[in-house]
C-alpha positions as CSV (number, residue, x, y, z in Angstrom):
1,M,97.0,71.1,76.4
2,N,98.1,67.7,76.3
3,E,96.4,65.4,79.2
4,I,97.5,62.5,78.0
5,E,101.2,63.1,77.4
6,D,101.0,65.0,80.8
7,A,99.6,61.8,82.4
8,I,102.0,59.4,80.9
9,E,105.0,61.6,82.3
10,R,103.2,61.8,86.1
11,A,103.1,58.2,85.6
12,D,106.7,57.5,84.8
13,R,107.8,59.9,87.7
14,E,106.0,57.6,89.9
15,S,108.6,54.7,88.9
16,F,111.8,56.7,89.8
17,T,113.7,54.3,92.2
18,K,115.5,57.2,93.6
19,E,115.0,61.0,93.7
20,P,116.5,63.1,91.0
21,P,119.2,66.2,92.2
22,K,117.6,68.5,94.4
23,T,120.4,71.1,94.3
24,L,120.9,73.6,91.6
25,K,124.4,72.7,91.2
26,G,123.6,69.1,91.2
27,Q,121.0,69.6,88.7
28,I,122.5,71.3,86.7
29,G,125.8,68.8,87.0
30,F,123.0,66.6,85.4
31,L,121.9,68.5,82.5
32,I,125.4,69.3,81.4
33,K,126.0,65.4,81.3
34,Q,122.7,65.0,79.6
35,F,123.2,67.4,77.1
36,G,126.7,67.3,76.6
37,S,127.8,71.3,77.3
38,A,126.6,74.1,78.9
39,K,125.9,76.1,75.8
40,A,123.0,73.2,74.9
41,V,121.7,73.2,78.6
42,A,121.3,77.2,78.5
43,A,119.5,76.8,74.9
44,E,117.2,74.3,76.4
45,L,116.7,76.6,79.6
46,G,116.7,80.1,78.0
47,V,119.2,81.2,79.8
48,T,123.3,82.3,78.7
49,A,125.8,79.6,79.0
50,D,127.6,82.1,81.7
51,S,124.7,81.7,83.8
52,V,124.2,77.7,83.3
53,N,128.3,77.7,84.5
54,R,127.9,80.1,87.3
55,Y,125.2,77.5,88.5
56,R,127.6,74.7,87.7
57,R,130.5,76.1,89.9
58,G,128.1,77.3,92.7
59,A,128.8,80.8,92.1
60,R,124.7,81.5,92.1
61,K,122.9,79.2,94.4
62,H,119.4,80.2,93.6
63,A,118.3,80.8,90.0
64,R,114.7,82.9,89.2
65,A,111.8,80.8,90.1
66,D,110.8,80.4,86.3
67,V,114.1,79.1,85.7
68,T,114.2,76.9,88.6
69,A,111.0,75.3,87.0
70,K,112.4,74.7,84.1
71,I,115.8,73.1,85.2
72,D,113.5,70.9,87.6
73,D,111.1,70.0,84.8
74,A,114.4,69.3,82.3
75,V,115.7,67.0,84.8
76,R,112.5,65.0,85.5
77,K,112.0,64.4,82.2
78,R,115.5,62.9,81.6
79,W,115.8,61.2,84.9
80,Q,115.9,57.4,84.7
81,P,115.3,56.4,81.2
82,L,115.8,52.8,81.6
83,V,113.3,52.4,84.8
84,R,111.0,54.3,82.9
85,K,111.6,52.2,79.8
86,R,111.2,48.8,82.1
87,R,107.7,49.8,83.6
88,Q,106.1,51.0,80.0
89,K,107.1,47.4,78.4
90,Q,106.5,45.6,81.8
91,A,102.4,47.5,81.6
92,A,102.5,46.7,77.5
93,A,103.7,43.2,77.6
94,S,101.7,41.8,81.2
95,T,100.1,44.2,83.6
96,G,98.2,46.8,81.3
97,I,97.2,50.3,82.7
98,T,94.9,51.8,85.1
99,V,93.2,54.9,84.1
100,E,91.2,57.1,86.3
101,T,89.5,59.9,84.7
102,R,86.6,62.1,84.8
103,A,85.5,63.7,81.6
104,R,82.4,63.9,79.1
105,F,82.1,60.4,77.2
106,G,79.9,60.6,74.2
107,Y,79.3,57.4,71.7
108,T,77.6,56.3,68.5
109,A,75.1,53.9,69.7
110,P,72.0,52.5,67.8
111,A,68.6,54.2,67.1
112,G,66.4,54.1,70.0
113,T,69.2,54.2,72.8
114,T,70.5,57.9,74.1
115,D,73.9,58.9,72.7
116,D,74.2,62.0,75.0
117,G,77.8,62.4,76.1
118,R,77.9,63.1,80.1
119,F,80.4,63.4,82.8
120,R,81.5,60.5,84.3
121,R,84.1,59.4,87.0
122,L,85.3,56.1,85.9
123,T,88.9,54.0,87.1
124,V,89.2,51.4,84.7
125,H,91.9,48.8,84.0
126,I,92.8,48.6,80.3
127,P,94.7,45.6,78.9
128,P,98.6,45.2,78.0
129,E,97.4,45.5,74.3
130,Y,96.6,49.2,74.5
131,A,99.5,50.2,76.9
132,Q,101.4,49.1,74.0
133,R,99.4,50.9,71.2
134,L,99.4,53.9,73.6
135,F,103.3,54.2,74.3
136,D,103.9,53.4,70.3
137,A,101.2,56.4,69.6
138,R,103.2,58.3,72.0
139,E,106.8,57.3,70.7
140,A,105.6,58.5,67.0
141,G,104.9,61.8,68.4
142,A,100.7,61.3,67.9
143,S,98.5,64.2,68.9
144,D,96.5,64.0,72.3
145,Q,93.5,63.1,70.2
146,Q,94.8,60.3,69.0
147,M,96.0,59.2,72.5
148,R,92.3,60.0,73.6
149,G,91.2,57.7,71.0
150,I,93.3,54.9,72.0
151,I,92.3,55.1,75.9
152,A,88.7,55.7,74.7
153,E,88.4,52.1,72.5
154,G,90.1,50.7,75.8
155,F,87.4,52.1,77.9
156,K,84.7,50.9,75.1
157,E,85.8,47.2,75.2
158,V,86.2,46.9,79.2
159,H,84.0,49.2,80.3
160,F,81.1,49.9,78.3
161,Q,80.8,46.7,76.5
162,D,82.1,44.6,79.5
163,G,84.5,42.6,77.5
164,G,81.7,41.5,74.6
165,G,78.9,40.9,77.4
166,R,76.8,44.2,76.6
167,A,76.5,47.2,74.5
168,M,77.6,45.6,71.4
169,G,75.6,48.0,69.2
170,L,78.1,50.6,70.9
171,S,80.7,51.6,67.9
172,D,82.5,54.9,69.3
173,V,83.6,56.3,72.4
174,E,84.7,59.5,72.8
175,I,86.8,61.0,75.7
176,N,85.8,64.9,75.7
177,D,86.3,68.1,78.1
178,I,88.8,65.8,80.3
179,E,88.7,67.4,84.2
180,Y,91.3,65.1,85.2
181,L,93.3,62.1,83.9
182,D,95.8,59.8,85.8
183,L,97.5,56.7,85.0
184,D,99.0,54.1,86.9
185,Y,101.2,51.2,85.2
């Protein structure tokens, strides 16, 4: 499961300036424009090109539930890419990201202190440089573990070390056992 990727996708969807098409015909029309052909849309959805053409013409008003979910997901992933990019660019340049999570945090600490991981519910605003690194890693196809590492570094600096004011001996922070993670930017 890719929690970080899913959280970025949900945050992107919150930035839509208008809703994606709701009707099956409208959604298929949008996907055909995006992919260039009914055959390409069919390959993406796992149906036949004839089915896609029937949906486009309105000859079929409803798709199976699993196909409807795939269509909706495909439309939302491709909807308003410029709006998504603009918000990500703004987060990476000036506003940063707010991360809300409940997860087990573990860390490497100096001798005589506890390094036992424990569940915490945290809402932390991470600076723009971490947002830039996170978006760059996502674009480069980084794993969920690598993206967790970027967020953990931001948590270490901002929350655990309070910008350099405490816990300076803390070296590594890890995020494990994520119950939920949401991003806002």
